[in-house]
N, CA, C and O atoms as a GROMACS GRO file, in nm:
protein
  540
    1VAL      N    1  -3.831  -0.580   0.384
    1VAL     CA    2  -3.831  -0.469   0.306
    1VAL      C    3  -3.970  -0.462   0.238
    1VAL      O    4  -4.035  -0.358   0.238
    2ILE      N    5  -4.013  -0.571   0.184
    2ILE     CA    6  -4.145  -0.604   0.116
    2ILE      C    7  -4.251  -0.549   0.204
    2ILE      O    8  -4.324  -0.460   0.162
    3SER      N    9  -4.262  -0.599   0.329
    3SER     CA   10  -4.360  -0.551   0.408
    3SER      C   11  -4.380  -0.397   0.449
    3SER      O   12  -4.484  -0.336   0.475
    4LEU      N   13  -4.255  -0.357   0.448
    4LEU     CA   14  -4.256  -0.213   0.512
    4LEU      C   15  -4.251  -0.108   0.393
    4LEU      O   16  -4.254   0.015   0.406
    5CYS      N   17  -4.242  -0.184   0.268
    5CYS     CA   18  -4.247  -0.092   0.138
    5CYS      C   19  -4.329  -0.154   0.069
    5CYS      O   20  -4.273  -0.220  -0.018
    6PRO      N   21  -4.483  -0.164   0.068
    6PRO     CA   22  -4.575  -0.234  -0.027
    6PRO      C   23  -4.574  -0.150  -0.161
    6PRO      O   24  -4.642  -0.197  -0.253
    7ASP      N   25  -4.506  -0.033  -0.183
    7ASP     CA   26  -4.531   0.040  -0.299
    7ASP      C   27  -4.427  -0.022  -0.398
    7ASP      O   28  -4.306  -0.016  -0.379
    8ALA      N   29  -4.484  -0.080  -0.502
    8ALA     CA   30  -4.408  -0.150  -0.616
    8ALA      C   31  -4.306  -0.063  -0.680
    8ALA      O   32  -4.203  -0.114  -0.724
    9ARG      N   33  -4.329   0.069  -0.688
    9ARG     CA   34  -4.247   0.148  -0.763
    9ARG      C   35  -4.102   0.153  -0.681
    9ARG      O   36  -3.995   0.138  -0.739
   10LEU      N   37  -4.114   0.177  -0.533
   10LEU     CA   38  -4.022   0.182  -0.433
   10LEU      C   39  -3.929   0.057  -0.437
   10LEU      O   40  -3.807   0.066  -0.428
   11ARG      N   41  -3.996  -0.063  -0.451
   11ARG     CA   42  -3.943  -0.206  -0.442
   11ARG      C   43  -3.852  -0.212  -0.588
   11ARG      O   44  -3.744  -0.271  -0.590
   12ASP      N   45  -3.897  -0.155  -0.686
   12ASP     CA   46  -3.829  -0.162  -0.821
   12ASP      C   47  -3.715  -0.078  -0.797
   12ASP      O   48  -3.605  -0.119  -0.833
   13GLN      N   49  -3.726   0.048  -0.734
   13GLN     CA   50  -3.591   0.127  -0.722
   13GLN      C   51  -3.511   0.061  -0.628
   13GLN      O   52  -3.390   0.073  -0.648
   14LEU      N   53  -3.547  -0.006  -0.528
   14LEU     CA   54  -3.456  -0.088  -0.434
   14LEU      C   55  -3.367  -0.197  -0.516
   14LEU      O   56  -3.245  -0.208  -0.503
   15LYS      N   57  -3.450  -0.279  -0.605
   15LYS     CA   58  -3.376  -0.374  -0.694
   15LYS      C   59  -3.273  -0.298  -0.782
   15LYS      O   60  -3.155  -0.333  -0.776
   16GLU      N   61  -3.308  -0.209  -0.852
   16GLU     CA   62  -3.209  -0.116  -0.941
   16GLU      C   63  -3.111  -0.063  -0.859
   16GLU      O   64  -3.002  -0.075  -0.914
   17CYS      N   65  -3.102  -0.006  -0.742
   17CYS     CA   66  -3.006   0.025  -0.660
   17CYS      C   67  -2.910  -0.085  -0.638
   17CYS      O   68  -2.788  -0.067  -0.647
   18ASN      N   69  -2.967  -0.210  -0.607
   18ASN     CA   70  -2.878  -0.334  -0.562
   18ASN      C   71  -2.811  -0.370  -0.696
   18ASN      O   72  -2.695  -0.413  -0.695
   19LYS      N   73  -2.870  -0.357  -0.796
   19LYS     CA   74  -2.807  -0.403  -0.920
   19LYS      C   75  -2.671  -0.299  -0.943
   19LYS      O   76  -2.559  -0.338  -0.976
   20LEU      N   77  -2.706  -0.179  -0.922
   20LEU     CA   78  -2.602  -0.062  -0.933
   20LEU      C   79  -2.511  -0.092  -0.835
   20LEU      O   80  -2.395  -0.084  -0.876
   21LEU      N   81  -2.521  -0.126  -0.720
   21LEU     CA   82  -2.422  -0.150  -0.607
   21LEU      C   83  -2.331  -0.272  -0.653
   21LEU      O   84  -2.208  -0.271  -0.640
   22GLU      N   85  -2.401  -0.375  -0.708
   22GLU     CA   86  -2.299  -0.483  -0.745
   22GLU      C   87  -2.201  -0.434  -0.852
   22GLU      O   88  -2.081  -0.460  -0.844
   23GLN      N   89  -2.260  -0.354  -0.966
   23GLN     CA   90  -2.159  -0.319  -1.042
   23GLN      C   91  -2.062  -0.233  -1.004
   23GLN      O   92  -1.958  -0.235  -1.069
   24VAL      N   93  -2.077  -0.145  -0.899
   24VAL     CA   94  -1.981  -0.084  -0.832
   24VAL      C   95  -1.884  -0.152  -0.764
   24VAL      O   96  -1.766  -0.118  -0.766
   25GLN      N   97  -1.935  -0.263  -0.691
   25GLN     CA   98  -1.850  -0.327  -0.620
   25GLN      C   99  -1.766  -0.443  -0.715
   25GLN      O  100  -1.659  -0.493  -0.680
   26LYS      N  101  -1.824  -0.469  -0.820
   26LYS     CA  102  -1.720  -0.544  -0.914
   26LYS      C  103  -1.626  -0.444  -0.992
   26LYS      O  104  -1.520  -0.490  -1.034
   27GLY      N  105  -1.651  -0.327  -1.012
   27GLY     CA  106  -1.550  -0.244  -1.084
   27GLY      C  107  -1.452  -0.199  -0.957
   27GLY      O  108  -1.333  -0.186  -0.986
   28LEU      N  109  -1.483  -0.178  -0.844
   28LEU     CA  110  -1.403  -0.172  -0.737
   28LEU      C  111  -1.290  -0.284  -0.732
   28LEU      O  112  -1.169  -0.265  -0.736
   29SER      N  113  -1.356  -0.399  -0.723
   29SER     CA  114  -1.259  -0.517  -0.703
   29SER      C  115  -1.171  -0.539  -0.819
   29SER      O  116  -1.060  -0.588  -0.799
   30GLU      N  117  -1.212  -0.505  -0.951
   30GLU     CA  118  -1.118  -0.504  -1.064
   30GLU      C  119  -1.007  -0.386  -1.065
   30GLU      O  120  -0.898  -0.389  -1.122
   31TYR      N  121  -1.057  -0.294  -0.997
   31TYR     CA  122  -0.928  -0.192  -0.974
   31TYR      C  123  -0.848  -0.225  -0.877
   31TYR      O  124  -0.728  -0.213  -0.900
   32LEU      N  125  -0.887  -0.270  -0.756
   32LEU     CA  126  -0.804  -0.314  -0.665
   32LEU      C  127  -0.696  -0.416  -0.714
   32LEU      O  128  -0.575  -0.417  -0.690
   33GLU      N  129  -0.780  -0.512  -0.797
   33GLU     CA  130  -0.687  -0.622  -0.864
   33GLU      C  131  -0.586  -0.562  -0.962
   33GLU      O  132  -0.479  -0.621  -0.974
   34THR      N  133  -0.610  -0.443  -1.037
   34THR     CA  134  -0.505  -0.404  -1.104
   34THR      C  135  -0.396  -0.344  -1.005
   34THR      O  136  -0.279  -0.376  -1.025
   35LYS      N  137  -0.420  -0.277  -0.922
   35LYS     CA  138  -0.313  -0.222  -0.816
   35LYS      C  139  -0.234  -0.338  -0.774
   35LYS      O  140  -0.111  -0.334  -0.781
   36ARG      N  141  -0.294  -0.434  -0.734
   36ARG     CA  142  -0.237  -0.566  -0.667
   36ARG      C  143  -0.136  -0.618  -0.788
   36ARG      O  144  -0.017  -0.637  -0.764
   37THR      N  145  -0.186  -0.638  -0.905
   37THR     CA  146  -0.068  -0.677  -0.994
   37THR      C  147   0.049  -0.601  -1.021
   37THR      O  148   0.161  -0.644  -1.051
   38SER      N  149   0.005  -0.463  -1.006
   38SER     CA  150   0.133  -0.368  -1.038
   38SER      C  151   0.225  -0.378  -0.907
   38SER      O  152   0.346  -0.368  -0.925
   39PHE      N  153   0.182  -0.397  -0.791
   39PHE     CA  154   0.255  -0.410  -0.688
   39PHE      C  155   0.212  -0.546  -0.592
   39PHE      O  156   0.130  -0.536  -0.501
   40PRO      N  157   0.267  -0.652  -0.620
   40PRO     CA  158   0.218  -0.785  -0.564
   40PRO      C  159   0.207  -0.784  -0.420
   40PRO      O  160   0.123  -0.850  -0.359
   41ARG      N  161   0.304  -0.697  -0.355
   41ARG     CA  162   0.287  -0.714  -0.202
   41ARG      C  163   0.159  -0.634  -0.149
   41ARG      O  164   0.142  -0.627  -0.027
   42PHE      N  165   0.078  -0.580  -0.228
   42PHE     CA  166  -0.057  -0.528  -0.193
   42PHE      C  167  -0.154  -0.649  -0.162
   42PHE      O  168  -0.258  -0.632  -0.099
   43TYR      N  169  -0.115  -0.770  -0.209
   43TYR     CA  170  -0.200  -0.893  -0.185
   43TYR      C  171  -0.191  -0.920  -0.055
   43TYR      O  172  -0.264  -1.012  -0.017
   44PHE      N  173  -0.114  -0.859   0.039
   44PHE     CA  174  -0.105  -0.900   0.177
   44PHE      C  175  -0.208  -0.792   0.253
   44PHE      O  176  -0.232  -0.807   0.373
   45LEU      N  177  -0.257  -0.702   0.192
   45LEU     CA  178  -0.347  -0.613   0.249
   45LEU      C  179  -0.487  -0.641   0.244
   45LEU      O  180  -0.508  -0.703   0.140
   46SER      N  181  -0.581  -0.624   0.303
   46SER     CA  182  -0.718  -0.632   0.279
   46SER      C  183  -0.762  -0.543   0.189
   46SER      O  184  -0.677  -0.460   0.155
   47ASP      N  185  -0.878  -0.533   0.134
   47ASP     CA  186  -0.934  -0.438   0.030
   47ASP      C  187  -0.944  -0.304   0.125
   47ASP      O  188  -0.904  -0.199   0.076
   48ASP      N  189  -0.995  -0.305   0.253
   48ASP     CA  190  -1.007  -0.185   0.316
   48ASP      C  191  -0.876  -0.101   0.337
   48ASP      O  192  -0.869   0.021   0.326
   49GLU      N  193  -0.774  -0.185   0.367
   49GLU     CA  194  -0.615  -0.099   0.415
   49GLU      C  195  -0.586  -0.071   0.253
   49GLU      O  196  -0.547   0.043   0.229
   50LEU      N  197  -0.599  -0.150   0.155
   50LEU     CA  198  -0.557  -0.092   0.038
   50LEU      C  199  -0.639   0.032  -0.017
   50LEU      O  200  -0.582   0.126  -0.072
   51LEU      N  201  -0.754   0.027  -0.003
   51LEU     CA  202  -0.829   0.166  -0.027
   51LEU      C  203  -0.802   0.286   0.055
   51LEU      O  204  -0.817   0.399   0.009
   52GLN      N  205  -0.763   0.262   0.181
   52GLN     CA  206  -0.726   0.352   0.267
   52GLN      C  207  -0.598   0.422   0.210
   52GLN      O  208  -0.585   0.544   0.204
   53ILE      N  209  -0.495   0.321   0.165
   53ILE     CA  210  -0.364   0.389   0.124
   53ILE      C  211  -0.383   0.458  -0.015
   53ILE      O  212  -0.324   0.563  -0.040
   54LEU      N  213  -0.471   0.393  -0.111
   54LEU     CA  214  -0.490   0.459  -0.250
   54LEU      C  215  -0.584   0.581  -0.229
   54LEU      O  216  -0.597   0.655  -0.327
   55SER      N  217  -0.649   0.611  -0.116
   55SER     CA  218  -0.722   0.731  -0.112
   55SER      C  219  -0.662   0.835  -0.049
   55SER      O  220  -0.722   0.941  -0.033
   56GLN      N  221  -0.537   0.813  -0.007
   56GLN     CA  222  -0.459   0.907   0.061
   56GLN      C  223  -0.333   0.946  -0.027
   56GLN      O  224  -0.236   0.992   0.033
   57THR      N  225  -0.328   0.933  -0.141
   57THR     CA  226  -0.217   0.939  -0.231
   57THR      C  227  -0.141   1.083  -0.199
   57THR      O  228  -0.020   1.098  -0.213
   58LYS      N  229  -0.221   1.177  -0.158
   58LYS     CA  230  -0.152   1.292  -0.136
   58LYS      C  231  -0.056   1.304  -0.013
   58LYS      O  232   0.038   1.383   0.003
   59ASP      N  233  -0.102   1.211   0.065
   59ASP     CA  234  -0.024   1.198   0.195
   59ASP      C  235   0.069   1.060   0.195
   59ASP      O  236   0.025   0.954   0.238
   60PRO      N  237   0.176   1.072   0.152
   60PRO     CA  238   0.272   0.940   0.132
   60PRO      C  239   0.273   0.865   0.289
   60PRO      O  240   0.277   0.742   0.301
   61GLN      N  241   0.271   0.936   0.376
   61GLN     CA  242   0.306   0.892   0.509
   61GLN      C  243   0.181   0.818   0.570
   61GLN      O  244   0.178   0.772   0.685
   62ALA      N  245   0.084   0.812   0.484
   62ALA     CA  246  -0.046   0.716   0.523
   62ALA      C  247  -0.008   0.589   0.500
   62ALA      O  248  -0.089   0.506   0.541
   63VAL      N  249   0.102   0.542   0.442
   63VAL     CA  250   0.121   0.416   0.432
   63VAL      C  251   0.212   0.344   0.547
   63VAL      O  252   0.240   0.224   0.544
   64GLN      N  253   0.246   0.415   0.627
   64GLN     CA  254   0.335   0.386   0.762
   64GLN      C  255   0.252   0.267   0.816
   64GLN      O  256   0.315   0.161   0.814
   65PRO      N  257   0.136   0.260   0.859
   65PRO     CA  258   0.078   0.159   0.952
   65PRO      C  259   0.073   0.027   0.852
   65PRO      O  260   0.065  -0.083   0.906
   66HIS      N  261   0.077   0.035   0.732
   66HIS     CA  262   0.060  -0.083   0.646
   66HIS      C  263   0.210  -0.157   0.615
   66HIS      O  264   0.218  -0.272   0.571
   67LEU      N  265   0.310  -0.084   0.641
   67LEU     CA  266   0.441  -0.149   0.581
   67LEU      C  267   0.467  -0.274   0.624
   67LEU      O  268   0.507  -0.361   0.546
   68ARG      N  269   0.443  -0.297   0.766
   68ARG     CA  270   0.456  -0.421   0.830
   68ARG      C  271   0.394  -0.554   0.747
   68ARG      O  272   0.445  -0.666   0.743
   69LYS      N  273   0.285  -0.517   0.691
   69LYS     CA  274   0.201  -0.632   0.610
   69LYS      C  275   0.288  -0.629   0.482
   69LYS      O  276   0.326  -0.742   0.451
   70CYS      N  277   0.323  -0.542   0.410
   70CYS     CA  278   0.390  -0.538   0.291
   70CYS      C  279   0.524  -0.599   0.293
   70CYS      O  280   0.547  -0.698   0.224
   71PHE      N  281   0.612  -0.548   0.364
   71PHE     CA  282   0.744  -0.591   0.364
   71PHE      C  283   0.776  -0.677   0.494
   71PHE      O  284   0.711  -0.661   0.597
   72GLU      N  285   0.867  -0.759   0.487
   72GLU     CA  286   0.903  -0.852   0.588
   72GLU      C  287   1.010  -0.774   0.713
   72GLU      O  288   1.132  -0.769   0.704
   73ASN      N  289   0.935  -0.724   0.814
   73ASN     CA  290   0.992  -0.672   0.925
   73ASN      C  291   1.066  -0.512   0.888
   73ASN      O  292   1.170  -0.461   0.930
   74ILE      N  293   0.968  -0.466   0.797
   74ILE     CA  294   0.997  -0.308   0.792
   74ILE      C  295   0.893  -0.258   0.866
   74ILE      O  296   0.778  -0.271   0.824
   75TYR      N  297   0.921  -0.192   0.989
   75TYR     CA  298   0.819  -0.142   1.088
   75TYR      C  299   0.753  -0.006   1.009
   75TYR      O  300   0.636   0.013   0.975
   76LYS      N  301   0.856   0.070   0.994
   76LYS     CA  302   0.835   0.208   0.937
   76LYS      C  303   0.947   0.263   0.852
   76LYS      O  304   1.052   0.198   0.844
   77VAL      N  305   0.935   0.365   0.794
   77VAL     CA  306   1.047   0.431   0.716
   77VAL      C  307   1.040   0.589   0.756
   77VAL      O  308   0.933   0.636   0.794
   78LYS      N  309   1.155   0.670   0.747
   78LYS     CA  310   1.175   0.768   0.785
   78LYS      C  311   1.147   0.864   0.664
   78LYS      O  312   1.200   0.843   0.555
   79PHE      N  313   1.052   0.983   0.689
   79PHE     CA  314   1.037   1.068   0.588
   79PHE      C  315   1.098   1.191   0.641
   79PHE      O  316   1.074   1.232   0.754
   80GLU      N  317   1.193   1.261   0.544
   80GLU     CA  318   1.249   1.379   0.564
   80GLU      C  319   1.165   1.489   0.547
   80GLU      O  320   1.054   1.470   0.497
   81SER      N  321   1.202   1.612   0.584
   81SER     CA  322   1.133   1.732   0.571
   81SER      C  323   1.092   1.759   0.417
   81SER      O  324   0.984   1.812   0.389
   82ASP      N  325   1.178   1.722   0.326
   82ASP     CA  326   1.146   1.715   0.196
   82ASP      C  327   1.063   1.598   0.139
   82ASP      O  328   1.039   1.586   0.019
   83MET      N  329   1.019   1.511   0.235
   83MET     CA  330   0.960   1.391   0.175
   83MET      C  331   1.058   1.285   0.121
   83MET      O  332   1.014   1.186   0.063
   84ARG      N  333   1.172   1.303   0.136
   84ARG     CA  334   1.274   1.194   0.090
   84ARG      C  335   1.245   1.076   0.193
   84ARG      O  336   1.214   1.097   0.310
   85ILE      N  337   1.256   0.963   0.144
   85ILE     CA  338   1.246   0.846   0.225
   85ILE      C  339   1.393   0.798   0.261
   85ILE      O  340   1.469   0.756   0.174
   86SER      N  341   1.423   0.804   0.377
   86SER     CA  342   1.591   0.806   0.407
   86SER      C  343   1.620   0.674   0.465
   86SER      O  344   1.718   0.609   0.427
   87THR      N  345   1.547   0.637   0.546
   87THR     CA  346   1.590   0.526   0.642
   87THR      C  347   1.454   0.433   0.654
   87THR      O  348   1.337   0.468   0.642
   88MET      N  349   1.514   0.294   0.683
   88MET     CA  350   1.390   0.196   0.714
   88MET      C  351   1.424   0.138   0.866
   88MET      O  352   1.538   0.125   0.911
   89TYR      N  353   1.307   0.108   0.931
   89TYR     CA  354   1.325   0.067   1.058
   89TYR      C  355   1.273  -0.066   1.075
   89TYR      O  356   1.167  -0.096   1.019
   90SER      N  357   1.343  -0.162   1.154
   90SER     CA  358   1.273  -0.280   1.178
   90SER      C  359   1.184  -0.270   1.314
   90SER      O  360   1.195  -0.176   1.394
   91ALA      N  361   1.094  -0.379   1.329
   91ALA     CA  362   1.026  -0.375   1.479
   91ALA      C  363   1.110  -0.368   1.603
   91ALA      O  364   1.069  -0.315   1.707
   92GLU      N  365   1.252  -0.433   1.588
   92GLU     CA  366   1.328  -0.417   1.701
   92GLU      C  367   1.410  -0.300   1.721
   92GLU      O  368   1.502  -0.293   1.802
   93GLY      N  369   1.370  -0.200   1.638
   93GLY     CA  370   1.460  -0.063   1.634
   93GLY      C  371   1.574  -0.060   1.565
   93GLY      O  372   1.639   0.044   1.571
   94GLU      N  373   1.621  -0.165   1.489
   94GLU     CA  374   1.725  -0.156   1.381
   94GLU      C  375   1.706  -0.049   1.290
   94GLU      O  376   1.594  -0.019   1.249
   95GLU      N  377   1.807   0.009   1.257
   95GLU     CA  378   1.783   0.099   1.137
   95GLU      C  379   1.889   0.089   1.016
   95GLU      O  380   2.009   0.066   1.027
   96VAL      N  381   1.824   0.109   0.912
   96VAL     CA  382   1.931   0.084   0.794
   96VAL      C  383   1.898   0.215   0.730
   96VAL      O  384   1.780   0.249   0.718
   97GLU      N  385   2.001   0.294   0.686
   97GLU     CA  386   1.991   0.404   0.601
   97GLU      C  387   2.003   0.383   0.440
   97GLU      O  388   2.110   0.347   0.394
   98PHE      N  389   1.887   0.408   0.353
   98PHE     CA  390   1.895   0.380   0.214
   98PHE      C  391   2.023   0.442   0.149
   98PHE      O  392   2.056   0.557   0.177
   99ARG      N  393   2.085   0.375   0.076
   99ARG     CA  394   2.200   0.422   0.004
   99ARG      C  395   2.156   0.519  -0.137
   99ARG      O  396   2.241   0.585  -0.197
  100GLU      N  397   2.033   0.514  -0.170
  100GLU     CA  398   1.973   0.608  -0.276
  100GLU      C  399   1.865   0.671  -0.219
  100GLU      O  400   1.803   0.623  -0.124
  101ASN      N  401   1.835   0.787  -0.279
  101ASN     CA  402   1.735   0.867  -0.233
  101ASN      C  403   1.598   0.812  -0.309
  101ASN      O  404   1.598   0.773  -0.426
  102ILE      N  405   1.493   0.815  -0.233
  102ILE     CA  406   1.356   0.803  -0.285
  102ILE      C  407   1.260   0.905  -0.238
  102ILE      O  408   1.245   0.948  -0.123
  103TYR      N  409   1.194   0.940  -0.355
  103TYR     CA  410   1.106   1.032  -0.332
  103TYR      C  411   0.965   0.991  -0.356
  103TYR      O  412   0.943   0.962  -0.474
  104PRO      N  413   0.855   0.980  -0.267
  104PRO     CA  414   0.723   0.941  -0.304
  104PRO      C  415   0.647   1.006  -0.411
  104PRO      O  416   0.555   1.076  -0.369
  105VAL      N  417   0.662   1.002  -0.543
  105VAL     CA  418   0.618   1.064  -0.650
  105VAL      C  419   0.548   0.979  -0.726
  105VAL      O  420   0.589   0.865  -0.749
  106GLY      N  421   0.435   1.028  -0.771
  106GLY     CA  422   0.324   0.916  -0.857
  106GLY      C  423   0.266   0.826  -0.792
  106GLY      O  424   0.265   0.836  -0.670
  107ASN      N  425   0.214   0.737  -0.844
  107ASN     CA  426   0.120   0.635  -0.790
  107ASN      C  427   0.191   0.563  -0.680
  107ASN      O  428   0.310   0.535  -0.692
  108VAL      N  429   0.128   0.533  -0.579
  108VAL     CA  430   0.169   0.466  -0.460
  108VAL      C  431   0.237   0.317  -0.508
  108VAL      O  432   0.345   0.284  -0.459
  109GLU      N  433   0.180   0.246  -0.588
  109GLU     CA  434   0.248   0.139  -0.626
  109GLU      C  435   0.390   0.146  -0.692
  109GLU      O  436   0.472   0.055  -0.685
  110GLU      N  437   0.408   0.260  -0.753
  110GLU     CA  438   0.536   0.281  -0.821
  110GLU      C  439   0.645   0.316  -0.714
  110GLU      O  440   0.745   0.245  -0.719
  111TRP      N  441   0.642   0.404  -0.626
  111TRP     CA  442   0.717   0.433  -0.528
  111TRP      C  443   0.728   0.344  -0.434
  111TRP      O  444   0.827   0.358  -0.362
  112MET      N  445   0.640   0.233  -0.406
  112MET     CA  446   0.648   0.128  -0.304
  112MET      C  447   0.746   0.028  -0.391
  112MET      O  448   0.831  -0.032  -0.326
  113LEU      N  449   0.740   0.008  -0.530
  113LEU     CA  450   0.834  -0.077  -0.599
  113LEU      C  451   0.973  -0.022  -0.586
  113LEU      O  452   1.070  -0.098  -0.577
  114GLU      N  453   0.984   0.115  -0.585
  114GLU     CA  454   1.110   0.178  -0.569
  114GLU      C  455   1.170   0.146  -0.429
  114GLU      O  456   1.286   0.110  -0.412
  115ILE      N  457   1.073   0.163  -0.327
  115ILE     CA  458   1.132   0.119  -0.191
  115ILE      C  459   1.190  -0.019  -0.191
  115ILE      O  460   1.302  -0.039  -0.143
  116GLU      N  461   1.118  -0.113  -0.242
  116GLU     CA  462   1.162  -0.257  -0.241
  116GLU      C  463   1.276  -0.273  -0.318
  116GLU      O  464   1.357  -0.354  -0.272
  117ARG      N  465   1.307  -0.214  -0.433
  117ARG     CA  466   1.446  -0.219  -0.504
  117ARG      C  467   1.563  -0.160  -0.437
  117ARG      O  468   1.674  -0.215  -0.436
  118VAL      N  469   1.535  -0.036  -0.376
  118VAL     CA  470   1.641   0.020  -0.298
  118VAL      C  471   1.662  -0.047  -0.170
  118VAL      O  472   1.778  -0.041  -0.128
  119MET      N  473   1.567  -0.118  -0.087
  119MET     CA  474   1.574  -0.186   0.027
  119MET      C  475   1.679  -0.305  -0.013
  119MET      O  476   1.779  -0.324   0.057
  120ARG      N  477   1.654  -0.382  -0.128
  120ARG     CA  478   1.727  -0.479  -0.167
  120ARG      C  479   1.866  -0.453  -0.188
  120ARG      O  480   1.956  -0.521  -0.137
  121GLU      N  481   1.885  -0.350  -0.266
  121GLU     CA  482   2.018  -0.304  -0.325
  121GLU      C  483   2.094  -0.259  -0.192
  121GLU      O  484   2.210  -0.296  -0.179
  122THR      N  485   2.040  -0.186  -0.098
  122THR     CA  486   2.102  -0.128   0.018
  122THR      C  487   2.139  -0.243   0.133
  122THR      O  488   2.233  -0.238   0.212
  123LEU      N  489   2.052  -0.333   0.121
  123LEU     CA  490   2.086  -0.458   0.217
  123LEU      C  491   2.214  -0.530   0.138
  123LEU      O  492   2.319  -0.554   0.199
  124ARG      N  493   2.198  -0.558   0.015
  124ARG     CA  494   2.309  -0.608  -0.071
  124ARG      C  495   2.436  -0.551  -0.037
  124ARG      O  496   2.531  -0.623  -0.004
  125GLN      N  497   2.445  -0.419  -0.042
  125GLN     CA  498   2.572  -0.342  -0.010
  125GLN      C  499   2.625  -0.338   0.126
  125GLN      O  500   2.743  -0.329   0.159
  126VAL      N  501   2.513  -0.346   0.206
  126VAL     CA  502   2.554  -0.364   0.372
  126VAL      C  503   2.598  -0.475   0.380
  126VAL      O  504   2.701  -0.475   0.446
  127ILE      N  505   2.560  -0.602   0.332
  127ILE     CA  506   2.623  -0.733   0.360
  127ILE      C  507   2.756  -0.734   0.306
  127ILE      O  508   2.849  -0.775   0.375
  128ARG      N  509   2.772  -0.687   0.173
  128ARG     CA  510   2.916  -0.674   0.116
  128ARG      C  511   3.006  -0.613   0.195
  128ARG      O  512   3.122  -0.654   0.200
  129ASP      N  513   2.959  -0.499   0.272
  129ASP     CA  514   3.074  -0.416   0.325
  129ASP      C  515   3.100  -0.504   0.473
  129ASP      O  516   3.209  -0.517   0.527
  130SER      N  517   2.983  -0.555   0.516
  130SER     CA  518   3.002  -0.642   0.638
  130SER      C  519   3.117  -0.750   0.602
  130SER      O  520   3.221  -0.762   0.667
  131LEU      N  521   3.090  -0.809   0.512
  131LEU     CA  522   3.184  -0.936   0.474
  131LEU      C  523   3.320  -0.884   0.475
  131LEU      O  524   3.413  -0.948   0.525
  132GLN      N  525   3.335  -0.764   0.418
  132GLN     CA  526   3.470  -0.714   0.390
  132GLN      C  527   3.528  -0.683   0.540
  132GLN      O  528   3.643  -0.716   0.571
  133ASP      N  529   3.436  -0.613   0.634
  133ASP     CA  530   3.510  -0.576   0.750
  133ASP      C  531   3.524  -0.702   0.834
  133ASP      O  532   3.617  -0.712   0.913
  134TYR      N  533   3.433  -0.797   0.820
  134TYR     CA  534   3.464  -0.930   0.897
  134TYR      C  535   3.607  -0.973   0.874
  134TYR      O  536   3.671  -1.004   0.975
  135LYS      N  537   3.664  -0.980   0.763
  135LYS     CA  538   3.791  -1.030   0.736
  135LYS      C  539   3.894  -0.939   0.805
  135LYS      O  540   4.014  -0.963   0.797
   0.00000   0.00000   0.00000
């Protein structure tokens, strides 16, 4: 760069731009860290994947490709026409209908926490029902 840009003024501008870029990268890393602390399963995603999810908050279905990394063997979830999340699917094609309604409203990490809570409660109830049927 120095040989192609002998003008000291341009070189100084380049140095200043690099400093600004470092500040932006540091701020972005801090922002992503706050999102990861609010929903720890985001730690399984790369920065690029997490940015992709966060940048598409208007489209909750954008989270579908990343569910496998966030949850153990949730391949996808079913979004109804009213955006209600009704069912979870495993990679093997098993489906479990949620026992509660989940609507993706608010920040992504908030309704992902709700998916986690409802998933656990649904599986708890399914296992309880299965044990009664088994007898």
